[in-house]
C-alpha positions in Angstrom: -0.2 -0.3 0.3 0.9 3.3 -0.8 1.6 5.9 1.6 -1.0 8.0 -0.1 -3.5 5.6 -0.2 -2.6 4.2 3.9 -3.3 8.1 4.5 -6.1 8.0 2.9 -7.7 5.1 5.1 -7.4 6.3 8.0 -8.6 8.8 7.2 -11.7 7.2 6.3 -12.1 5.6 9.5 -12.6 8.7 11.6 -15.8 9.3 10.1 -19.3 8.3 10.1 -19.6 3.8 9.3 -22.3 4.8 7.2 -20.1 7.2 5.1 -17.3 4.5 5.2 -19.8 2.4 3.7 -20.6 5.0 0.7 -16.8 6.1 0.0 -15.7 1.8 0.5 -18.8 1.0 -2.0 -17.1 4.2 -4.5 -13.4 3.2 -4.4 -14.6 -1.0 -5.4 -15.8 0.5 -8.0 -13.6 2.4 -9.6 -11.4 0.0 -8.3 -13.3 -2.5 -10.4 -12.8 0.0 -13.6 -10.6 -0.5 -15.5 -11.8 3.2 -16.4 -14.9 5.3 -16.2 -17.2 6.4 -18.7 -19.6 8.8 -18.4 -22.8 8.5 -19.1 -24.9 10.1 -21.3 -26.7 13.2 -19.0 -22.4 13.3 -18.5 -21.8 14.0 -22.1 -24.8 15.9 -22.3 -23.8 17.9 -19.9 -20.2 18.0 -21.0 -21.1 18.9 -24.5 -23.0 22.0 -22.6 -20.4 23.4 -21.3 -17.8 23.9 -24.0 -21.0 25.6 -26.2 -21.2 27.8 -23.3 -17.6 28.5 -23.3 -17.3 28.2 -27.0 -20.0 31.2 -26.6 -18.0 33.3 -24.2 -19.9 32.6 -21.5 -18.0 32.5 -18.8 -19.6 33.6 -14.8 -19.1 36.6 -13.8 -17.3 37.5 -9.7 -20.5 38.2 -7.9 -21.8 34.7 -9.3 -18.1 32.8 -8.3 -18.0 34.3 -5.0 -22.0 32.5 -4.3 -20.5 29.9 -5.5 -17.3 28.8 -3.1 -19.8 31.0 -0.3 -22.8 28.1 -0.8 -19.7 25.5 0.5 -17.8 27.1 2.7 -14.8 28.3 1.2 
């Protein structure tokens, strides 16, 4: 086991059991798949985002500040 993985596992052990199980499922899914495949809905979202960028549509500084505040950052 790498040092980073060992550090991550140690951190996970401090979380509530329900959260540990959720994250364990994610880790197992990632370990079993050689690559991640986007769903059709995710592909559509990426295409829509690229189209917005191509049109020059970006979030304002105010919108970004509100977003960061929402997530406590």
